[in-house]
C-alpha positions in Angstrom: -113.0 -134.8 -87.2 -110.8 -132.0 -85.8 -107.2 -131.7 -87.1 -105.9 -129.3 -84.4 -103.2 -130.7 -82.2 -104.2 -131.6 -78.7 -103.8 -128.9 -76.1 -101.1 -130.9 -74.3 -98.7 -130.8 -77.3 -95.8 -128.4 -76.7 -94.1 -126.2 -79.3 -90.3 -126.5 -79.8 -88.2 -124.3 -77.5 -86.9 -121.1 -79.0 -83.1 -120.8 -79.4 -81.4 -118.9 -76.7 -80.3 -115.5 -78.1 -77.0 -115.8 -76.1 -75.9 -119.1 -77.7 -74.2 -118.7 -81.2 -75.4 -120.8 -84.1 -73.1 -123.5 -85.5 -72.6 -121.3 -88.7 -71.6 -118.3 -86.6 -69.2 -120.3 -84.5 -67.4 -121.7 -87.5 -67.1 -118.3 -89.2 -65.8 -116.6 -86.1 -63.3 -119.4 -85.5 -62.0 -119.2 -89.1 -61.5 -115.5 -89.0 -59.7 -115.6 -85.7 -57.4 -118.3 -86.9 -56.5 -116.3 -90.1 -55.7 -113.3 -88.0 -53.5 -115.3 -85.6 -51.6 -117.0 -88.5 -51.2 -113.6 -90.3 -49.8 -112.2 -87.1 -47.2 -115.0 -86.8 -46.1 -114.8 -90.4 -45.9 -111.0 -90.8 -44.8 -109.9 -87.4 -41.8 -110.8 -85.3 -41.5 -114.5 -84.4 -42.7 -115.6 -80.9 -39.1 -116.9 -80.5 -37.7 -113.4 -81.1 -36.3 -114.0 -84.6 -36.0 -111.1 -86.9 -38.3 -110.8 -90.0 -36.8 -112.2 -93.2 -36.1 -108.7 -94.6 -33.8 -107.9 -91.7 -31.2 -110.6 -92.5 -27.8 -109.1 -92.6 -25.6 -109.3 -95.7 -23.0 -112.1 -95.7 -19.5 -111.1 -94.4 -17.0 -109.8 -96.9 -13.2 -109.3 -97.0 -10.7 -107.2 -98.8 -8.2 -109.2 -100.7 -5.1 -108.3 -102.8 -4.1 -110.9 -105.3 -1.8 -110.8 -108.4 -3.3 -112.5 -111.5 -1.1 -112.9 -114.5 1.2 -110.2 -113.3 -1.5 -107.6 -112.5 -2.3 -106.7 -108.9 -6.0 -106.7 -108.0 -7.5 -105.5 -104.7 -11.1 -106.5 -104.3 -13.8 -106.8 -101.7 -15.5 -110.2 -102.0 -18.1 -112.3 -100.2 -16.1 -114.7 -98.0 -17.7 -117.6 -99.9 -16.4 -116.5 -103.3 -14.3 -119.1 -105.1 -11.2 -118.2 -107.0 -13.0 -119.4 -110.1 -15.9 -117.0 -109.6 -13.5 -114.2 -108.9 -11.6 -114.9 -112.2 -14.7 -115.3 -114.4 -17.2 -112.9 -112.8 -15.1 -110.1 -111.4 -12.0 -110.1 -113.5 -13.4 -111.2 -116.8 -10.9 -114.1 -117.3 -13.2 -116.8 -118.7 -10.5 -119.1 -119.9 -10.8 -121.2 -116.7 -13.9 -123.2 -117.2 -16.6 -124.1 -114.7 -17.2 -127.8 -115.3 -18.3 -129.9 -112.3 -17.8 -127.1 -109.8 -16.8 -129.8 -107.3 -13.1 -130.4 -107.9 -13.6 -133.6 -109.9 -13.0 -132.6 -113.6 -10.0 -130.2 -113.5 -11.4 -127.8 -116.1 -10.9 -124.9 -113.7 -7.2 -125.7 -113.0 -4.9 -122.7 -112.4 -1.5 -122.2 -110.8 -1.3 -120.5 -107.4 2.2 -119.6 -106.4 3.3 -122.2 -109.0 1.2 -125.0 -107.7 -1.8 -126.6 -109.4 -5.2 -126.0 -107.7 -8.8 -126.5 -108.6 -10.0 -122.9 -108.5 -13.6 -123.9 -108.0 -12.7 -125.2 -104.5 -10.2 -122.5 -103.6 -11.6 -119.6 -101.5 -10.5 -116.1 -102.6 -10.2 -114.9 -99.0 -7.3 -117.4 -98.5 -5.3 -116.0 -101.3 -4.3 -112.5 -100.0 -0.9 -111.8 -101.4 -0.9 -114.9 -103.7 0.3 -115.0 -107.3 -2.2 -116.7 -109.7 -1.5 -117.7 -113.3 -4.4 -118.6 -115.6 -4.4 -119.8 -119.2 -4.6 -116.1 -120.3 -1.2 -115.5 -118.7 0.9 -118.2 -120.3 1.7 -116.7 -123.6 4.4 -114.1 -124.0 2.6 -111.6 -126.3 2.1 -113.5 -129.6 4.6 -116.2 -128.5 2.7 -119.2 -127.2 3.8 -121.2 -124.2 5.6 -124.4 -125.3 2.8 -126.5 -124.0 0.2 -124.4 -125.8 2.1 -125.0 -129.0 2.5 -128.7 -128.2 -1.3 -129.0 -127.9 -1.6 -127.6 -131.4 1.2 -129.7 -132.8 -0.2 -132.9 -131.3 -3.9 -132.0 -132.0 -4.5 -132.7 -128.3 -8.1 -131.4 -128.1 -11.5 -131.7 -129.7 -14.3 -129.7 -128.1 -11.8 -127.6 -126.2 -13.8 -127.2 -123.0 -11.2 -129.0 -120.8 -8.2 -127.7 -122.7 -7.3 -124.7 -120.6 -7.4 -126.9 -117.4 -5.4 -129.6 -119.2 -2.7 -127.1 -120.3 -2.5 -125.5 -116.8 -2.2 -128.9 -115.2 0.4 -130.0 -117.8 2.5 -126.9 -117.0 2.4 -127.8 -113.3 3.2 -131.4 -114.2 6.3 -130.3 -116.1 7.4 -127.9 -113.4 7.1 -130.6 -110.8 9.2 -133.0 -112.8 6.6 -135.6 -113.2 7.3 -136.3 -116.9 9.7 -139.3 -116.7 7.5 -141.6 -118.7 4.0 -141.6 -120.4 2.8 -143.6 -117.4 4.0 -141.0 -114.9 2.4 -138.2 -117.0 -0.9 -140.1 -117.0 -0.7 -140.6 -113.3 0.0 -136.9 -112.5 -2.6 -135.7 -115.1 -5.3 -138.0 -113.9 -7.2 -135.2 -112.1 -8.1 -133.7 -115.5 -10.9 -135.3 -117.4 -11.3 -135.1 -121.2 -14.7 -136.3 -122.2 -13.6 -136.4 -125.9 -11.0 -139.0 -125.0 -7.8 -137.2 -126.2 -5.6 -138.6 -123.5 -3.0 -140.2 -125.7 -2.4 -136.9 -127.6 -2.4 -134.9 -124.3 0.3 -137.1 -123.0 2.3 -136.6 -126.2 1.9 -132.8 -125.9 3.2 -132.8 -122.3 6.1 -135.0 -123.4 6.9 -132.6 -126.2 6.8 -129.6 -123.9 9.0 -131.3 -121.3 11.5 -133.0 -123.6 11.2 -131.3 -127.0 10.0 -134.5 -128.7 
């Protein structure tokens, strides 16, 4: 019996040379997509934005400020806090960066005699101002009365909050808010001591204010 196919059977049609195969189509599409994405990420934006490398430097300002009796004229980024100016530009590290959000008081300094949280105070707003930090309280080897009172009353443990506590206490005394322990606690409430030395801190402020 013959195994040859009948003469009426037709062979499968040959692929048209002009029609790309499925594999060729996928490869071509992938390459084209990569080129398009690369063009969008490396070249100028279709919306006209500049490339990342062309971003301008943040604006700066020239500021003159007196710190502990010494005049400083500096050019700073407009976002620079007084705390960062003191610590990073002037090397005055006595003011501590605690919460950096104005909640703990470790960065307290005096600006024109008033207590401020230096982490929240912009340097550009202090042109011509007079700033006093913990480094500027003592007169040579003679400690400020409140510094001495903190030693006498043993009003610190770890010491991290101490500079801010002392600066706030100086402001409290100058403002006249030392009529009673309760008043001192109220007007020192913005300064947190995580070691819990509040009773001795109040005693130190009383000693500096009233000599007792």
